[in-house]
VOMAR-540516 format. One record per residue (C-alpha): residue number from 1; residue in three letters; chain; x, y, z. Coordinates in nm, 4 decimals. Each point is the difference from the previous one (the first is absolute). Layout:
REM VOMAR-540516
node seq = NUM | type = ALA | mol = A | x = X | y = Y | z = Z
...
//
This chain:
REM VOMAR-540516
node seq = 1 | type = UNK | mol = A | x = -0.3413 | y = -1.2169 | z = -0.2854
node seq = 2 | type = UNK | mol = A | x = -0.2564 | y = -0.1891 | z = 0.1985
node seq = 3 | type = UNK | mol = A | x = -0.1232 | y = -0.3573 | z = 0.0285
node seq = 4 | type = UNK | mol = A | x = -0.3766 | y = -0.0460 | z = -0.0107
node seq = 5 | type = UNK | mol = A | x = -0.2054 | y = -0.2543 | z = 0.1919
node seq = 6 | type = UNK | mol = A | x = 0.0007 | y = -0.2278 | z = -0.3037
node seq = 7 | type = UNK | mol = A | x = 0.3817 | y = 0.0059 | z = -0.0261
node seq = 8 | type = UNK | mol = A | x = -0.0050 | y = 0.2484 | z = -0.2884
node seq = 9 | type = UNK | mol = A | x = 0.2895 | y = 0.2473 | z = 0.0020
node seq = 10 | type = UNK | mol = A | x = -0.0534 | y = 0.3600 | z = -0.1091
node seq = 11 | type = UNK | mol = A | x = 0.3103 | y = 0.2063 | z = -0.0784
node seq = 12 | type = UNK | mol = A | x = 0.0637 | y = 0.3664 | z = -0.0790
node seq = 13 | type = UNK | mol = A | x = 0.2824 | y = 0.0154 | z = -0.2545
node seq = 14 | type = UNK | mol = A | x = 0.1022 | y = 0.3047 | z = -0.2016
node seq = 15 | type = UNK | mol = A | x = 0.1598 | y = -0.0632 | z = -0.3396
node seq = 16 | type = UNK | mol = A | x = 0.3464 | y = 0.1530 | z = 0.0497
node seq = 17 | type = UNK | mol = A | x = 0.2181 | y = -0.2384 | z = -0.1999
node seq = 18 | type = UNK | mol = A | x = -0.0069 | y = -0.3064 | z = -0.2241
node seq = 19 | type = UNK | mol = A | x = -0.1027 | y = -0.2475 | z = 0.2710
node seq = 20 | type = UNK | mol = A | x = -0.2701 | y = 0.2128 | z = 0.1623
node seq = 21 | type = UNK | mol = A | x = -0.1344 | y = 0.1013 | z = -0.3413
node seq = 22 | type = UNK | mol = A | x = -0.0297 | y = -0.3661 | z = -0.0971
node seq = 23 | type = UNK | mol = A | x = -0.1819 | y = -0.0719 | z = 0.3270
node seq = 24 | type = UNK | mol = A | x = -0.2757 | y = 0.2405 | z = -0.1085
node seq = 25 | type = UNK | mol = A | x = -0.0987 | y = -0.2481 | z = -0.2729
node seq = 26 | type = UNK | mol = A | x = 0.0160 | y = -0.3330 | z = 0.1850
node seq = 27 | type = UNK | mol = A | x = -0.3024 | y = -0.2196 | z = -0.0662
node seq = 28 | type = UNK | mol = A | x = -0.2045 | y = -0.1785 | z = 0.2655
node seq = 29 | type = UNK | mol = A | x = 0.1542 | y = -0.3375 | z = 0.0852
node seq = 30 | type = UNK | mol = A | x = 0.3591 | y = 0.1130 | z = -0.0587
node seq = 31 | type = UNK | mol = A | x = 0.2377 | y = -0.1840 | z = 0.2357
node seq = 32 | type = UNK | mol = A | x = 0.2101 | y = 0.2324 | z = 0.2132
node seq = 33 | type = UNK | mol = A | x = 0.2180 | y = -0.0217 | z = 0.3085
node seq = 34 | type = UNK | mol = A | x = -0.0638 | y = 0.2823 | z = 0.2454
node seq = 35 | type = UNK | mol = A | x = 0.2591 | y = 0.0990 | z = 0.2595
node seq = 36 | type = UNK | mol = A | x = -0.0012 | y = 0.2576 | z = 0.2719
node seq = 37 | type = UNK | mol = A | x = -0.0815 | y = 0.2325 | z = 0.1468
node seq = 38 | type = UNK | mol = A | x = 0.3504 | y = 0.1070 | z = 0.0885
node seq = 39 | type = UNK | mol = A | x = 0.1092 | y = 0.2544 | z = 0.2580
node seq = 40 | type = UNK | mol = A | x = -0.1899 | y = 0.1679 | z = 0.2787
node seq = 41 | type = UNK | mol = A | x = -0.0656 | y = 0.3489 | z = -0.1341
node seq = 42 | type = UNK | mol = A | x = -0.3151 | y = 0.0630 | z = 0.2078
node seq = 43 | type = UNK | mol = A | x = 0.0707 | y = -0.2400 | z = 0.2871
node seq = 44 | type = UNK | mol = A | x = -0.0058 | y = 0.2783 | z = 0.2617
node seq = 45 | type = UNK | mol = A | x = -0.2568 | y = 0.2264 | z = -0.1688
node seq = 46 | type = UNK | mol = A | x = -0.2927 | y = 0.0941 | z = 0.2162
node seq = 47 | type = UNK | mol = A | x = 0.1823 | y = 0.0047 | z = 0.3325
node seq = 48 | type = UNK | mol = A | x = 0.0332 | y = 0.3799 | z = -0.0218
node seq = 49 | type = UNK | mol = A | x = -0.1868 | y = 0.2691 | z = -0.1926
node seq = 50 | type = UNK | mol = A | x = 0.0966 | y = -0.0263 | z = -0.3631
node seq = 51 | type = UNK | mol = A | x = 0.0491 | y = 0.1795 | z = -0.3246
node seq = 52 | type = UNK | mol = A | x = -0.0205 | y = -0.2368 | z = -0.2958
node seq = 53 | type = UNK | mol = A | x = 0.0866 | y = 0.1150 | z = -0.3515
node seq = 54 | type = UNK | mol = A | x = -0.0689 | y = -0.2234 | z = -0.3000
node seq = 55 | type = UNK | mol = A | x = 0.0773 | y = 0.0638 | z = -0.3637
node seq = 56 | type = UNK | mol = A | x = -0.1958 | y = -0.1990 | z = -0.2595
node seq = 57 | type = UNK | mol = A | x = 0.0124 | y = -0.3739 | z = 0.0562
node seq = 58 | type = UNK | mol = A | x = 0.1977 | y = 0.0783 | z = 0.3187
node seq = 59 | type = UNK | mol = A | x = -0.3403 | y = -0.0007 | z = 0.1683
node seq = 60 | type = UNK | mol = A | x = -0.0013 | y = -0.3812 | z = 0.0188
node seq = 61 | type = UNK | mol = A | x = 0.1919 | y = -0.0528 | z = 0.3279
node seq = 62 | type = UNK | mol = A | x = -0.2167 | y = 0.2599 | z = 0.1746
node seq = 63 | type = UNK | mol = A | x = -0.3173 | y = -0.1570 | z = -0.1329
node seq = 64 | type = UNK | mol = A | x = 0.1145 | y = -0.3427 | z = 0.1180
node seq = 65 | type = UNK | mol = A | x = 0.0512 | y = 0.1337 | z = 0.3525
node seq = 66 | type = UNK | mol = A | x = -0.3377 | y = 0.1775 | z = -0.0022
node seq = 67 | type = UNK | mol = A | x = -0.1676 | y = -0.3207 | z = -0.1155
node seq = 68 | type = UNK | mol = A | x = 0.1729 | y = -0.2022 | z = 0.2727
node seq = 69 | type = UNK | mol = A | x = -0.0928 | y = 0.2079 | z = 0.3041
node seq = 70 | type = UNK | mol = A | x = -0.1563 | y = 0.3266 | z = 0.1077
node seq = 71 | type = UNK | mol = A | x = 0.2293 | y = 0.2865 | z = 0.0908
node seq = 72 | type = UNK | mol = A | x = 0.0636 | y = 0.0793 | z = 0.3648
node seq = 73 | type = UNK | mol = A | x = 0.1757 | y = 0.3355 | z = -0.0478
node seq = 74 | type = UNK | mol = A | x = -0.0901 | y = 0.3072 | z = -0.2094
node seq = 75 | type = UNK | mol = A | x = 0.1385 | y = -0.0429 | z = -0.3499
node seq = 76 | type = UNK | mol = A | x = 0.0100 | y = 0.2326 | z = -0.3010
node seq = 77 | type = UNK | mol = A | x = 0.0279 | y = -0.1854 | z = -0.3326
node seq = 78 | type = UNK | mol = A | x = 0.1025 | y = 0.2074 | z = -0.3015
node seq = 79 | type = UNK | mol = A | x = -0.0602 | y = -0.1936 | z = -0.3211
node seq = 80 | type = UNK | mol = A | x = 0.1337 | y = 0.1561 | z = -0.3206
node seq = 81 | type = UNK | mol = A | x = -0.0637 | y = -0.1351 | z = -0.3492
node seq = 82 | type = UNK | mol = A | x = 0.0247 | y = 0.1443 | z = -0.3511
node seq = 83 | type = UNK | mol = A | x = -0.3542 | y = -0.0528 | z = -0.1350
node seq = 84 | type = UNK | mol = A | x = -0.3221 | y = -0.1459 | z = 0.1392
node seq = 85 | type = UNK | mol = A | x = 0.0694 | y = -0.3197 | z = -0.1973
node seq = 86 | type = UNK | mol = A | x = 0.3187 | y = -0.0362 | z = 0.2105
node seq = 87 | type = UNK | mol = A | x = -0.1853 | y = 0.0314 | z = 0.3332
node seq = 88 | type = UNK | mol = A | x = 0.0224 | y = -0.3672 | z = 0.0924
node seq = 89 | type = UNK | mol = A | x = -0.2479 | y = -0.1031 | z = 0.2707
node seq = 90 | type = UNK | mol = A | x = -0.1318 | y = 0.3544 | z = 0.0502
node seq = 91 | type = UNK | mol = A | x = -0.3560 | y = -0.1197 | z = 0.0621
node seq = 92 | type = UNK | mol = A | x = 0.1105 | y = -0.2445 | z = 0.2680
node seq = 93 | type = UNK | mol = A | x = 0.2264 | y = 0.2621 | z = 0.1587
node seq = 94 | type = UNK | mol = A | x = -0.2862 | y = 0.2481 | z = 0.0182
node seq = 95 | type = UNK | mol = A | x = -0.2191 | y = -0.2637 | z = 0.1695
node seq = 96 | type = UNK | mol = A | x = 0.2718 | y = -0.0839 | z = 0.2536
node seq = 97 | type = UNK | mol = A | x = 0.0613 | y = 0.3683 | z = 0.0760
node seq = 98 | type = UNK | mol = A | x = -0.3740 | y = 0.0599 | z = 0.0437
node seq = 99 | type = UNK | mol = A | x = -0.0096 | y = -0.2783 | z = 0.2598
node seq = 100 | type = UNK | mol = A | x = 0.3032 | y = 0.1123 | z = 0.2043
node seq = 101 | type = UNK | mol = A | x = -0.0136 | y = 0.3466 | z = 0.1520
node seq = 102 | type = UNK | mol = A | x = 0.3718 | y = -0.0055 | z = 0.0774
node seq = 103 | type = UNK | mol = A | x = 0.0928 | y = -0.0514 | z = -0.3670
node seq = 104 | type = UNK | mol = A | x = 0.0252 | y = 0.3173 | z = -0.2074
node seq = 105 | type = UNK | mol = A | x = 0.0247 | y = -0.0780 | z = -0.3723
node seq = 106 | type = UNK | mol = A | x = 0.1261 | y = 0.2577 | z = -0.2479
node seq = 107 | type = UNK | mol = A | x = -0.0203 | y = -0.1433 | z = -0.3532
node seq = 108 | type = UNK | mol = A | x = 0.1238 | y = 0.2221 | z = -0.2794
node seq = 109 | type = UNK | mol = A | x = 0.0378 | y = -0.0351 | z = -0.3766
node seq = 110 | type = UNK | mol = A | x = 0.3166 | y = 0.1887 | z = -0.0929
node seq = 111 | type = UNK | mol = A | x = -0.0177 | y = -0.0191 | z = -0.3796
node seq = 112 | type = UNK | mol = A | x = 0.3307 | y = 0.0335 | z = -0.1822
node seq = 113 | type = UNK | mol = A | x = 0.1380 | y = 0.2630 | z = 0.2384
node seq = 114 | type = UNK | mol = A | x = 0.1684 | y = -0.0522 | z = 0.3328
node seq = 115 | type = UNK | mol = A | x = -0.2341 | y = 0.0486 | z = 0.2963
node seq = 116 | type = UNK | mol = A | x = 0.0508 | y = 0.2751 | z = 0.2564
node seq = 117 | type = UNK | mol = A | x = 0.1316 | y = -0.2400 | z = 0.2653
node seq = 118 | type = UNK | mol = A | x = 0.0920 | y = 0.2865 | z = 0.2356
node seq = 119 | type = UNK | mol = A | x = -0.3690 | y = 0.0908 | z = 0.0327
node seq = 120 | type = UNK | mol = A | x = -0.1102 | y = -0.3590 | z = 0.0641
node seq = 121 | type = UNK | mol = A | x = 0.2475 | y = -0.0845 | z = 0.2771
node seq = 122 | type = UNK | mol = A | x = -0.0994 | y = 0.1227 | z = 0.3486
node seq = 123 | type = UNK | mol = A | x = 0.2009 | y = 0.2750 | z = 0.1658
node seq = 124 | type = UNK | mol = A | x = 0.2527 | y = -0.0942 | z = 0.2722
node seq = 125 | type = UNK | mol = A | x = -0.2595 | y = 0.0103 | z = 0.2791
node seq = 126 | type = UNK | mol = A | x = -0.2222 | y = -0.2382 | z = -0.1991
node seq = 127 | type = UNK | mol = A | x = 0.2923 | y = -0.2397 | z = -0.0438
node seq = 128 | type = UNK | mol = A | x = 0.0994 | y = -0.0096 | z = 0.3687
node seq = 129 | type = UNK | mol = A | x = -0.0021 | y = -0.3592 | z = 0.1237
node seq = 130 | type = UNK | mol = A | x = -0.0821 | y = -0.1385 | z = -0.3456
node seq = 131 | type = UNK | mol = A | x = 0.1667 | y = -0.2861 | z = -0.1754
node seq = 132 | type = UNK | mol = A | x = 0.0044 | y = 0.0577 | z = -0.3742
node seq = 133 | type = UNK | mol = A | x = -0.0376 | y = -0.2848 | z = -0.2502
node seq = 134 | type = UNK | mol = A | x = 0.0571 | y = 0.0649 | z = -0.3695
node seq = 135 | type = UNK | mol = A | x = -0.0413 | y = -0.2295 | z = -0.3005
node seq = 136 | type = UNK | mol = A | x = 0.0226 | y = 0.0943 | z = -0.3651
node seq = 137 | type = UNK | mol = A | x = 0.2342 | y = 0.1159 | z = -0.2728
node seq = 138 | type = UNK | mol = A | x = 0.3483 | y = 0.1243 | z = 0.0985
node seq = 139 | type = UNK | mol = A | x = -0.0620 | y = 0.3649 | z = -0.1010
node seq = 140 | type = UNK | mol = A | x = -0.3062 | y = 0.0265 | z = 0.2234
node seq = 141 | type = UNK | mol = A | x = 0.1763 | y = -0.1629 | z = 0.2926
node seq = 142 | type = UNK | mol = A | x = 0.3044 | y = 0.2257 | z = -0.0353
node seq = 143 | type = UNK | mol = A | x = -0.2240 | y = 0.3085 | z = 0.0047
node seq = 144 | type = UNK | mol = A | x = -0.2009 | y = -0.1133 | z = 0.3029
node seq = 145 | type = UNK | mol = A | x = 0.3097 | y = -0.1090 | z = 0.1938
node seq = 146 | type = UNK | mol = A | x = 0.1580 | y = 0.3422 | z = -0.0624
node seq = 147 | type = UNK | mol = A | x = -0.3110 | y = 0.1823 | z = 0.1209
node seq = 148 | type = UNK | mol = A | x = -0.0308 | y = -0.2204 | z = 0.3091
node seq = 149 | type = UNK | mol = A | x = 0.3674 | y = 0.0543 | z = 0.0884
node seq = 150 | type = UNK | mol = A | x = -0.0392 | y = 0.3769 | z = -0.0484
node seq = 151 | type = UNK | mol = A | x = -0.2997 | y = -0.0102 | z = 0.2358
node seq = 152 | type = UNK | mol = A | x = 0.2020 | y = -0.1686 | z = 0.2726
node seq = 153 | type = UNK | mol = A | x = -0.1066 | y = -0.3645 | z = -0.0363
node seq = 154 | type = UNK | mol = A | x = 0.2818 | y = -0.2278 | z = 0.1153
node seq = 155 | type = UNK | mol = A | x = 0.1314 | y = -0.2475 | z = -0.2576
node seq = 156 | type = UNK | mol = A | x = -0.0903 | y = -0.2830 | z = 0.2394
node seq = 157 | type = UNK | mol = A | x = -0.3683 | y = 0.0978 | z = -0.0390
node seq = 158 | type = UNK | mol = A | x = 0.0050 | y = -0.0103 | z = -0.3811
node seq = 159 | type = UNK | mol = A | x = -0.0581 | y = -0.3455 | z = -0.1506
node seq = 160 | type = UNK | mol = A | x = -0.0241 | y = -0.0583 | z = -0.3728
node seq = 161 | type = UNK | mol = A | x = -0.0275 | y = -0.2544 | z = -0.2768
node seq = 162 | type = UNK | mol = A | x = 0.1261 | y = 0.1142 | z = -0.3407
node seq = 163 | type = UNK | mol = A | x = -0.1409 | y = -0.1323 | z = -0.3237
node seq = 164 | type = UNK | mol = A | x = 0.3165 | y = -0.0503 | z = -0.1999
node seq = 165 | type = UNK | mol = A | x = 0.2116 | y = -0.2864 | z = -0.1249
node seq = 166 | type = UNK | mol = A | x = 0.2578 | y = -0.1330 | z = 0.2428
//
């Protein structure tokens, strides 16, 4: 989400349940109470080289950070989505990546099949000194965490936000 100069709030919400589905059809002028954000998922991101992996609407925290400030460390952002219609903010992400040489954006439509995550994640030498930030559906995060652990990334360098009900 973001607040514009005129006080307008823009939000990226994926319809995953009854409440979020209903939010897709809210009319202008609808009264709502907005709370949050909660947590500090990306509070330390950018202090070290980074690997960021986003699945679907899991791109939103990364986009918020990129909108807030330029990167200071080399960062590889892997953005996976099912179809081009699911590629939220892809145009803005491409513009940001074009303006920051230290940001490497890999955006990939996966279709109905699971992506070849092994191929997308850097080898151990490419992960040395990186902090890894992951946001998306549980299956994607489990796969990426397993690959990172197998490639020698310490658990303390893997940070994630799961999209599931708590």
